[in-house]
Backbone as XML, in Angstrom:
<?xml version="1.0"?>
<chain id="A" units="angstrom">
  <residue number="1" name="MET">
    <atom name="N" x="45.867" y="259.375" z="372.130"/>
    <atom name="CA" x="46.821" y="259.210" z="370.925"/>
    <atom name="C" x="47.615" y="259.769" z="370.521"/>
  </residue>
  <residue number="2" name="LYS">
    <atom name="N" x="47.391" y="261.561" z="370.845"/>
    <atom name="CA" x="48.827" y="262.147" z="370.464"/>
    <atom name="C" x="49.816" y="261.945" z="371.252"/>
  </residue>
  <residue number="3" name="GLN">
    <atom name="N" x="49.729" y="261.140" z="372.634"/>
    <atom name="CA" x="51.115" y="260.750" z="372.955"/>
    <atom name="C" x="51.810" y="259.320" z="372.619"/>
  </residue>
  <residue number="4" name="ASN">
    <atom name="N" x="50.954" y="258.768" z="372.188"/>
    <atom name="CA" x="51.257" y="257.291" z="371.528"/>
    <atom name="C" x="52.086" y="258.017" z="370.532"/>
  </residue>
  <residue number="5" name="ILE">
    <atom name="N" x="51.363" y="258.910" z="369.544"/>
    <atom name="CA" x="52.142" y="259.283" z="368.593"/>
    <atom name="C" x="53.870" y="259.984" z="368.506"/>
  </residue>
  <residue number="6" name="GLY">
    <atom name="N" x="53.451" y="260.654" z="369.493"/>
    <atom name="CA" x="54.963" y="261.328" z="369.870"/>
    <atom name="C" x="55.857" y="260.362" z="370.527"/>
  </residue>
  <residue number="7" name="ARG">
    <atom name="N" x="55.812" y="259.123" z="370.894"/>
    <atom name="CA" x="56.599" y="258.108" z="371.663"/>
    <atom name="C" x="56.503" y="257.202" z="370.329"/>
  </residue>
  <residue number="8" name="GLY">
    <atom name="N" x="55.942" y="257.539" z="369.286"/>
    <atom name="CA" x="56.414" y="256.521" z="367.957"/>
    <atom name="C" x="55.463" y="255.103" z="368.371"/>
  </residue>
  <residue number="9" name="GLU">
    <atom name="N" x="54.488" y="255.247" z="369.033"/>
    <atom name="CA" x="53.558" y="254.356" z="368.922"/>
    <atom name="C" x="51.996" y="254.109" z="367.711"/>
  </residue>
  <residue number="10" name="PHE">
    <atom name="N" x="52.324" y="253.394" z="366.844"/>
    <atom name="CA" x="51.213" y="253.706" z="366.185"/>
    <atom name="C" x="50.406" y="252.420" z="365.892"/>
  </residue>
  <residue number="11" name="SER">
    <atom name="N" x="50.145" y="251.879" z="367.467"/>
    <atom name="CA" x="49.312" y="250.249" z="367.223"/>
    <atom name="C" x="47.632" y="250.953" z="366.594"/>
  </residue>
  <residue number="12" name="GLN">
    <atom name="N" x="47.237" y="251.905" z="366.909"/>
    <atom name="CA" x="45.929" y="252.634" z="365.939"/>
    <atom name="C" x="45.892" y="252.525" z="364.387"/>
  </residue>
  <residue number="13" name="PHE">
    <atom name="N" x="47.040" y="252.898" z="364.082"/>
    <atom name="CA" x="47.162" y="252.808" z="362.950"/>
    <atom name="C" x="48.332" y="251.616" z="362.310"/>
  </residue>
  <residue number="14" name="PRO">
    <atom name="N" x="47.337" y="250.237" z="361.570"/>
    <atom name="CA" x="47.997" y="248.860" z="361.313"/>
    <atom name="C" x="49.366" y="249.089" z="360.460"/>
  </residue>
  <residue number="15" name="ASN">
    <atom name="N" x="49.174" y="250.141" z="359.082"/>
    <atom name="CA" x="50.090" y="250.285" z="358.404"/>
    <atom name="C" x="51.619" y="251.284" z="358.538"/>
  </residue>
  <residue number="16" name="LEU">
    <atom name="N" x="50.902" y="252.443" z="359.340"/>
    <atom name="CA" x="52.007" y="253.095" z="360.041"/>
    <atom name="C" x="53.124" y="251.932" z="360.891"/>
  </residue>
  <residue number="17" name="SER">
    <atom name="N" x="52.355" y="251.564" z="361.844"/>
    <atom name="CA" x="53.125" y="250.697" z="362.791"/>
    <atom name="C" x="54.105" y="249.426" z="362.124"/>
  </residue>
  <residue number="18" name="GLN">
    <atom name="N" x="53.903" y="249.142" z="361.061"/>
    <atom name="CA" x="55.093" y="248.419" z="359.881"/>
    <atom name="C" x="55.911" y="248.998" z="359.565"/>
  </residue>
  <residue number="19" name="THR">
    <atom name="N" x="56.133" y="250.602" z="359.242"/>
    <atom name="CA" x="57.217" y="251.598" z="359.039"/>
    <atom name="C" x="57.926" y="252.060" z="360.342"/>
  </residue>
  <residue number="20" name="SER">
    <atom name="N" x="59.336" y="252.299" z="359.560"/>
    <atom name="CA" x="59.811" y="253.608" z="360.414"/>
    <atom name="C" x="59.368" y="254.833" z="360.427"/>
  </residue>
  <residue number="21" name="CYS">
    <atom name="N" x="59.294" y="256.028" z="361.464"/>
    <atom name="CA" x="59.379" y="257.598" z="361.056"/>
    <atom name="C" x="60.495" y="258.322" z="361.735"/>
  </residue>
  <residue number="22" name="GLN">
    <atom name="N" x="61.129" y="259.121" z="361.072"/>
    <atom name="CA" x="61.671" y="259.764" z="361.303"/>
    <atom name="C" x="61.365" y="260.762" z="362.871"/>
  </residue>
  <residue number="23" name="GLU">
    <atom name="N" x="61.917" y="260.896" z="363.849"/>
    <atom name="CA" x="61.614" y="262.339" z="365.103"/>
    <atom name="C" x="61.620" y="263.010" z="364.511"/>
  </residue>
  <residue number="24" name="ASP">
    <atom name="N" x="61.995" y="263.655" z="363.408"/>
    <atom name="CA" x="62.131" y="265.021" z="363.021"/>
    <atom name="C" x="60.435" y="265.158" z="362.635"/>
  </residue>
  <residue number="25" name="ASP">
    <atom name="N" x="59.969" y="264.301" z="361.253"/>
    <atom name="CA" x="58.699" y="263.888" z="360.936"/>
    <atom name="C" x="57.328" y="264.064" z="362.409"/>
  </residue>
  <residue number="26" name="VAL">
    <atom name="N" x="57.913" y="263.087" z="362.872"/>
    <atom name="CA" x="56.886" y="262.930" z="364.005"/>
    <atom name="C" x="56.398" y="264.104" z="364.877"/>
  </residue>
  <residue number="27" name="SER">
    <atom name="N" x="57.672" y="265.003" z="365.380"/>
    <atom name="CA" x="57.807" y="266.145" z="366.368"/>
    <atom name="C" x="56.841" y="267.111" z="365.212"/>
  </residue>
  <residue number="28" name="ILE">
    <atom name="N" x="57.127" y="267.139" z="364.385"/>
    <atom name="CA" x="56.191" y="268.094" z="363.767"/>
    <atom name="C" x="55.078" y="267.825" z="363.114"/>
  </residue>
  <residue number="29" name="TYR">
    <atom name="N" x="54.660" y="266.822" z="363.332"/>
    <atom name="CA" x="53.212" y="266.026" z="362.964"/>
    <atom name="C" x="52.473" y="266.251" z="364.061"/>
  </residue>
  <residue number="30" name="VAL">
    <atom name="N" x="52.992" y="266.093" z="365.750"/>
    <atom name="CA" x="52.689" y="266.205" z="367.154"/>
    <atom name="C" x="52.456" y="268.034" z="367.069"/>
  </residue>
  <residue number="31" name="GLN">
    <atom name="N" x="53.361" y="268.759" z="366.828"/>
    <atom name="CA" x="53.229" y="269.898" z="366.857"/>
    <atom name="C" x="51.943" y="270.316" z="365.954"/>
  </residue>
  <residue number="32" name="HIS">
    <atom name="N" x="51.413" y="269.854" z="365.008"/>
    <atom name="CA" x="50.290" y="269.952" z="363.658"/>
    <atom name="C" x="49.583" y="269.779" z="364.704"/>
  </residue>
  <residue number="33" name="LEU">
    <atom name="N" x="49.140" y="268.718" z="365.522"/>
    <atom name="CA" x="48.239" y="268.163" z="365.759"/>
    <atom name="C" x="47.795" y="269.475" z="367.160"/>
  </residue>
  <residue number="34" name="ASN">
    <atom name="N" x="49.015" y="269.550" z="367.942"/>
    <atom name="CA" x="48.132" y="270.649" z="369.426"/>
    <atom name="C" x="47.864" y="271.963" z="368.617"/>
  </residue>
  <residue number="35" name="ALA">
    <atom name="N" x="48.665" y="272.281" z="367.542"/>
    <atom name="CA" x="48.159" y="273.326" z="367.121"/>
    <atom name="C" x="46.661" y="273.522" z="366.680"/>
  </residue>
  <residue number="36" name="LEU">
    <atom name="N" x="45.620" y="272.437" z="365.964"/>
    <atom name="CA" x="44.546" y="272.234" z="365.597"/>
    <atom name="C" x="43.717" y="271.954" z="366.539"/>
  </residue>
  <residue number="37" name="TYR">
    <atom name="N" x="44.405" y="271.535" z="367.628"/>
    <atom name="CA" x="43.797" y="271.058" z="368.650"/>
    <atom name="C" x="43.447" y="272.602" z="369.271"/>
  </residue>
  <residue number="38" name="SER">
    <atom name="N" x="44.629" y="273.370" z="369.396"/>
    <atom name="CA" x="44.242" y="274.962" z="369.884"/>
    <atom name="C" x="42.882" y="275.414" z="369.079"/>
  </residue>
  <residue number="39" name="ASP">
    <atom name="N" x="43.419" y="275.644" z="367.855"/>
    <atom name="CA" x="42.623" y="276.232" z="367.010"/>
    <atom name="C" x="40.666" y="275.973" z="367.325"/>
  </residue>
  <residue number="40" name="PHE">
    <atom name="N" x="40.943" y="274.579" z="367.513"/>
    <atom name="CA" x="39.641" y="274.163" z="367.753"/>
    <atom name="C" x="38.805" y="274.549" z="368.819"/>
  </residue>
  <residue number="41" name="GLU">
    <atom name="N" x="39.918" y="274.891" z="369.832"/>
    <atom name="CA" x="39.356" y="274.849" z="371.348"/>
    <atom name="C" x="38.941" y="276.608" z="371.344"/>
  </residue>
  <residue number="42" name="SER">
    <atom name="N" x="39.730" y="277.147" z="370.438"/>
    <atom name="CA" x="39.462" y="279.030" z="370.297"/>
    <atom name="C" x="38.153" y="279.270" z="369.694"/>
  </residue>
  <residue number="43" name="ARG">
    <atom name="N" x="38.030" y="277.906" z="368.404"/>
    <atom name="CA" x="36.857" y="278.506" z="367.258"/>
    <atom name="C" x="35.260" y="278.190" z="367.865"/>
  </residue>
  <residue number="44" name="PHE">
    <atom name="N" x="35.865" y="277.202" z="369.043"/>
    <atom name="CA" x="34.322" y="276.302" z="369.724"/>
    <atom name="C" x="34.317" y="276.821" z="370.845"/>
  </residue>
  <residue number="45" name="GLU">
    <atom name="N" x="34.604" y="277.474" z="371.350"/>
    <atom name="CA" x="34.867" y="277.817" z="373.123"/>
    <atom name="C" x="33.682" y="278.495" z="373.371"/>
  </residue>
  <residue number="46" name="ASP">
    <atom name="N" x="32.619" y="279.529" z="372.414"/>
    <atom name="CA" x="31.214" y="279.340" z="372.886"/>
    <atom name="C" x="30.202" y="278.571" z="373.282"/>
  </residue>
  <residue number="47" name="ILE">
    <atom name="N" x="30.559" y="277.520" z="372.230"/>
    <atom name="CA" x="29.646" y="276.090" z="372.178"/>
    <atom name="C" x="30.211" y="275.195" z="373.598"/>
  </residue>
  <residue number="48" name="LEU">
    <atom name="N" x="31.611" y="274.802" z="373.633"/>
    <atom name="CA" x="31.683" y="274.137" z="374.871"/>
    <atom name="C" x="32.086" y="274.880" z="375.949"/>
  </residue>
  <residue number="49" name="THR">
    <atom name="N" x="31.575" y="276.126" z="376.191"/>
    <atom name="CA" x="31.429" y="276.549" z="378.184"/>
    <atom name="C" x="29.729" y="277.003" z="377.774"/>
  </residue>
  <residue number="50" name="MET">
    <atom name="N" x="28.549" y="276.542" z="377.009"/>
    <atom name="CA" x="27.361" y="277.214" z="376.948"/>
    <atom name="C" x="26.498" y="276.172" z="377.808"/>
  </residue>
  <residue number="51" name="PRO">
    <atom name="N" x="25.404" y="276.719" z="378.352"/>
    <atom name="CA" x="25.528" y="275.983" z="379.666"/>
    <atom name="C" x="23.765" y="275.429" z="378.960"/>
  </residue>
  <residue number="52" name="TYR">
    <atom name="N" x="23.293" y="273.985" z="378.976"/>
    <atom name="CA" x="22.464" y="273.501" z="378.285"/>
    <atom name="C" x="21.385" y="273.121" z="379.609"/>
  </residue>
  <residue number="53" name="LYS">
    <atom name="N" x="20.213" y="273.001" z="379.008"/>
    <atom name="CA" x="19.050" y="272.777" z="380.182"/>
    <atom name="C" x="18.687" y="271.973" z="379.261"/>
  </residue>
  <residue number="54" name="ILE">
    <atom name="N" x="18.700" y="270.396" z="380.074"/>
    <atom name="CA" x="17.971" y="269.615" z="379.933"/>
    <atom name="C" x="16.512" y="269.308" z="380.214"/>
  </residue>
  <residue number="55" name="ASP">
    <atom name="N" x="15.649" y="269.525" z="379.827"/>
    <atom name="CA" x="14.374" y="269.316" z="380.431"/>
    <atom name="C" x="13.827" y="267.251" z="380.348"/>
  </residue>
  <residue number="56" name="ALA">
    <atom name="N" x="13.737" y="266.708" z="380.720"/>
    <atom name="CA" x="13.575" y="264.986" z="381.031"/>
    <atom name="C" x="11.933" y="264.769" z="380.468"/>
  </residue>
  <residue number="57" name="LYS">
    <atom name="N" x="11.279" y="266.033" z="380.326"/>
    <atom name="CA" x="9.800" y="265.955" z="379.593"/>
    <atom name="C" x="9.454" y="265.586" z="378.092"/>
  </residue>
  <residue number="58" name="CYS">
    <atom name="N" x="10.398" y="266.083" z="377.642"/>
    <atom name="CA" x="10.004" y="266.246" z="376.353"/>
    <atom name="C" x="10.144" y="265.064" z="375.467"/>
  </residue>
</chain>
């Protein structure tokens, strides 16, 4: 989805696909998405790397 927004393809958002956006606004939005992704990755790194043991008998 981030790549689509960066290219200006807003097919996931019907209201946005009917409007025009400035390149600077889209670029800033993509930068914010990247920062948010990095923040979540660092905050939840322990959960994402935690080994899970699945017991099929439960």
